[in-house]
N, C-alpha and C positions, 0 to 999 in steps of 0.2 A: 474389666477393661482398662488398660493403660498404654501408655504412648508405647510403639514397638510390638504390640501384639499383632498378630496375624487372625485373619477370621475371612468368612466369605459372606457376599452380599449381593443383593439384588439391585441393579441401577435402576430407579422407580421414575426417575425426573433427571431434566438438564435446565440449568439456566446457560443458554447463550451467551458469550461464548467459550464454549469448552469447560463449563464446570457442572457436572453432573453429582446425582446424590443418592445414597440409597439409607436405608432404616438397622442400624446396628444396635445389639442389646447394651444397656447402660442399667445395672441393678435390675430392678423389676420392671422397666422402663424401656424403650425405644428411642433412638434419635437420631437424626439424620447426621450421616458421616460424608464431607463433600471429597471429591476427588475429580483429576483434571483427564479429559481425555476419552471420557466414557461416553456410551449413548443406553438409552431407555431400552431393556430387556435384555441386557447382558447380566450375567452373572458373575461375578469379578473376584479374585484371591486379594484382599487388601492388608496394607502394613497399616497401622495407625502411627502419623506421624506427630499429631498435636491433639489433646484432650484440654479443653478448655470448659469452664464452664458455659460460654454461649457458642462455641462451636468445637465441631471436631472434625478433624481432616487427615485424609488417608492416603497412599499411593500405590497405584495397582500394582501386583508382582504379576498377576496371569490373567488372562480372561479365560475361564471354565466353561465356558457357554456362551455362544454368539449370541443377537439380539436377531429377531424375528425378521425384519429388514435388512440385517447386516449383508453386505456383500464383500467378495475378495478384491483390492484395491489393484489395480491395472500396473500400479508404479510399485517396484520391487525395494524401493527406501522408505516407502511409507511405514510408519512406527518409532522408526530410527532417525529418521528427518524432522526436524523441526519445523518445516516448511507448509505442510498441510495437515490436517486435523481429521476432515471427514470425505476423504476419497473412500472410505468403506463404510458408507452408504449410498444409497441411489441418488441422483442429481435432482431427481423432483422432491426428494426427501431434503436434501440441503435447504434448497430452495424456499418449503414450508418452514423450516427452523429459523432461517434467519429472517424471514419476514415476520413470524410471531415475536421472535426477541424485538426487533424495532419497535414495534406494534405495542407490545408489553410495556415496553419504555416510556414510550409517548402515554399511555394511560395513566402510567404510576409519576409522569410528571405533570397530570392534568391536562393533557392537551388530548381532548375530544371534539367530537361532531364534525370530524373531517371527511372526505371522499378518501378512500383508502383503495389505490389503484392496484391493481395484481403485479407481483413484484417483476422485475425485464429478468429474464435468462441471461446468462453469456452467451453471445453465439457461438462460442467454441470455448466447450467446459474444458477441454485439453487444448496444448502447446497454445497457449494465449500470451505468456509472459513475453514484452517486448525490451524487457532489462532485466538481466540477475548481476548481481553482487555477488561474486565469489569471495572467501578467503583463504588463504593459506595457514597450514596448520599441522598436526597431527592428531590420534586418537588413543596415544598411550605417549605416558612420559619419556622421550628420548627416540621413539618412534621416528619411521621415515615419514618424510614430508609429502603432504597431503594438499589439495585442491579441494574446495566445494561450499557444503552449509553446515551450520552449526547443527550439532547432532542435540534432537531434543531434550530438555533438561539441561543442557552442558554449556557452560560459558566458554569454555577453552576446547572441547573434543569437534574435529572437525570431519564431518561424512561426507564423500567422493560420490558424487549424483550422476554419473553417465547416463541413467536410465530416466532420468526425471521426466514426467510425463506433461508438466506444465508449461514448459520449455520448448521454441522452436528446435530441431535436432541440430541445427547450425550450433547451437549453443554448448550442447554436448562434447559434439567435435572438437570444440576450442578448449572448452575445460579441460578434455582428456589428454590434448597434444601439449598444453602448456604443463599440465601437470608431471606427466612424463618426462617432458624436455628439462624441468626445474630439478627431477627427483634424480636426474645421470649426473648433474653438478654438484658444487659444493654450495650452494646458496642454499642461507637459513632463512627461518621464516619471524617474524618479530612477535615476540613473547610478551604479553601483556604485562607480566609482572615484571620481570626486569629490564622490559622496554629497549633487548637486545634483539637484534636481527636485521634482515633486509626486505624479507617479500612481506607484502600484508593484504592486497586486494587484487582479483582479476573484474573489470567491470565489462559486461557484452550487452550493445542494443543492437537491435534490427530494426528497421523501418519496416512494417508491416505490408506497406501498400508498395514498396520501394525495393525490398530486399537487402537495401544498404547496411551495412554491419560498421558499428566504431568500436575498439576495443581501447581498453584503458588500463593497463598495468598499474600498478600502485606499490610503492617502494619508499622504504627510507634511505637516508644517507649512509648508511653501515655496510655497504656493499657495488659492485659494479657489473651494470646490463651490459652485453654483448648486444647492443640494439640492432647489427646489423643482420647479426643470427637471427634473431628474435623475431623481425620481421621478416625473414626467409622462411622462417617455420610457418608462420601463421600464412605467409601469401600462396605457400605450397598446400594448405589444407584441401579436403576435396568438399567445399561448401556450396550450397544454393544459392545463395547469396554472395553478394559481391561486399569486401572490405574495403570502403573509402576513407577509413582511417586508423591508424594505432600510435598510440598514446603513451607517453612514460610520465606519470604525476609522482612526485616528491612530497612524502609526508613524514615529518618527524615531530610530528605529535602525537601526545601519548594516549588519548582519545580513539578509542575503535571505531574510527568513522572515517570515510573517503571523503577526503578533501585535499586540496591543492598549496603545497608552499611553493613549489613550481612545476609548470607543465611544460613536456617538449613533447612534439609531433615528430616521431618517427617514421610516418610515412603518410601522405595524402593529407587530408584535412583534418581538423578539428568538429567534426559534427556531421550528422548524417539527416536525410529527409524524411518525411512520412507525410500521408494525408489522411486527414479526416474531415468527413462532410461535404468533398470537393474542395478544401482548402490546403494548400501545402506549409508544410510545416520544417525550419531546421532546429534540428535539435542536438544540444551540446551533451557533452558527456556530464555535467552537471547540473544539466538544467531539468525541471520537474516536466513529465509528461504523463500521462496516465500508461501504467503497465500493460493496459489489454485494451490495442490499438480498435478493435473493430468491437469490445465492450465501451468504449470511451463513446463511441458512434450512437449508441444505444443512450448512455448518459448525458448527451450533450442535447441528443433529440428529446428527452424528457422536458429539459430544462429551457428548451425553446420552445417547447408546447406548452408549458407553464406559463412562460410571458406571453404568448398568444401574439397576434396578428397588430397589435397595436402599435402604432409608430409611437415610440417616445424621442424626446427633445434631448433628454441626456439619460444616458444609463452608467453606472458605476459597477465594476467587475473589481471586486476587493479579494484580495490575494490571488493573483491572475496568473502568476505563474508565466508560462510563454505566450500568454495570453488566446491561448485556444478558445474560452468562452467568449472572450469579449468582440472574436475575429465572428464566432458564428452569429452572434448576434447586430453586428454592426448593419447589417440590411435592414434593420427594424428600427434604428436608431440615427436621431440625427449626430448624436457627439456622444462617443464610449471613452471611458476613462480607465484604465486598468491601474492597480498598484500592486507592488510583490515585492518582498523583503530581497530577493536574491537578484542582484546588478546584473549578472548574466543573464539571467531569464528576461529580465526587461528588455536588454539588447537585443536576445533573439526573438521578443514581441514584436519589438518593433521592425526589424528585419523582414519578419514572416510578414505583417500587415501591409510591408512594401513590396513585398513579393506577392501578395494577394490582392493588390490594389485597392486595399484601404486606407480611404485619407482620413475617415472620420474617429480613427482611433489614437488615442495618446496614452502613453504608459509612465508611469511614474516608477522611479525605485526607491524603495524606504518602505519601513515600518507602519502599517496599516494603522496602527494606534497612533503613529505621530503624523502622520501624512493624510489621514480624512479630516485633521484643524485645518488644514491648508487648502480645503476645497471650498468654495464658494458657490457655487452653480448647485443647485435644489434638483435632484434627480428625480426622474417618473418611477426609475426601476432601479435597485440594488441587487446585485447577486453574490452572494457570497460563498465561497470557497474556501474555508480556514482550514489549516493542518488540524492532525489528528486530536489534539488538545482542545479544538473549538476557538471559538473569538474570547480574545484578552480581556478580563474582565473591564479593562481600564479604555478600550475601543468600545464594547458593545454597547453604551449611552450614545456616544458621538455618532455613532453609526445610526441607530436608532432616531437622532434628533434630527437628520436628516427628513424625517418624514416622508418617505417616497409614497406612492400608490401601493406598491408591489415590491415585495422581497422575497427572493428565491434563493434558499440554503441550500447547499449541496456539502451534504456531511459524508465523509468515511471513518466516523466513529460515532455510534448511534448514542452511548451516554454523551457524550459531549453536545449533541445535537439536542437531547432531552434535559440538559442543564440550561441549555441558552433559550429555546426556545418559550420558557415563560416571561422571560424580561420582555419579547415582543409583546406576548398578548397580553402582561400588563402595560404594555404602550398604548394599547388600542389595536391592536392589530387580529386578526383572526387567521387560525391555520386553514386554507381551503383545503389542500391536496398533498396527500403523501402517496410516493412509489419510491420504492426500493427496485436498485437495480446490482444486479449480481457482478461484478467487476472482477471476481478471485475465487471461482468454482474450488471445492477443495477445500477450502480454507475457510477461518471464523470471520471473516471481514465482509462487511458488504456497504455499497453506496446509499445514501438514501436524496432524496430531491423532497423539499417543501416548499409550496405556494404558499405566502402570506399575501392578506390584502390588509389595508385601511378599514375598519369598522364603519368611518364615518362617509365613506365613498359608496 
């Protein structure tokens, strides 16, 4: 067997997220061959892409036989779209896979002896996303202008997704209308290699509880937008929700990310409103807010339950975003302090606390790694909700040195969590409870909440 060979293989196992394996012949022996996006029980045609002494990798050419549990996905874009991975499995099976993956990582990191609570499913396995970031591009060199999501396995190809099943129907209406409007003009999209072109992204957000819609068109300065006509187009669409803001963001940067050199409000205001657990939140186009609103209520309810009813003198919410957790915890603490890197999110957190009548919350803009060194009060509880990469190595010891009675770690990437937790156990903390919360049905992602207590308490 050599690179480029094609052969048949039975999928025998999966290492979440998205790495599966089967056995292939190598001389007189058999070895594992790793492939992406397969499920146990499938028989697949594989092309060998890497053959090394320690690892063999392949790419699936076709599925010859479905797995016993495999189902037909509801989404017609599944398979080509890079957004979802496991829509071809029953939801209960997805939940079990995610939970087993997290628990396996923690065991591998030496984290044992805790109470493992059942995974919490998403209240809505479909139509749950309250934000989508679409990209302009094409699917063939020189092809027609398209607006959608990145095709699986491609950095450049764009796939229109008008029938996506994990978004609200208004998103698809807006996506299709904007794509058709620009396709009939002479606007170009921003090429990642040449750095030439006008259209970059379309960001759509919708409040689950309010129905308010915020639309943000991101372009470069290499073109002209007829803002009045664009607003007329959007306001004329048959939507279930109500558009409260239409924005035009200019971004001339090279990186393929949504950020603003300048931002203009074409219509309405630059924010929308939503509600979580009875609290009102203002959300701007750049604010972090959980993309599954009803799932976020489940997640934050777990956090609140883990903290318990003990009245804390001081509670820190590190990596606080728009201050959602801080405000939910405010009734059980005398003082709540949140730290967040994004200054705009901190401004929103302050406004949200004021809106909700919470006077015991203070929010600080800055890097957690730097700002924790400026805090002087010893907290009773610290809640950690870091980005996907986890806690910065230079910050983790500063955080542990506060020596609170309780830590609650909220993780959106279990491998980062498994890397970080041993630092806490070595510092004298015991992992008491762990519970996964599924916020991203159909995908490989899952949230995990961990309760830690000091061993000497």
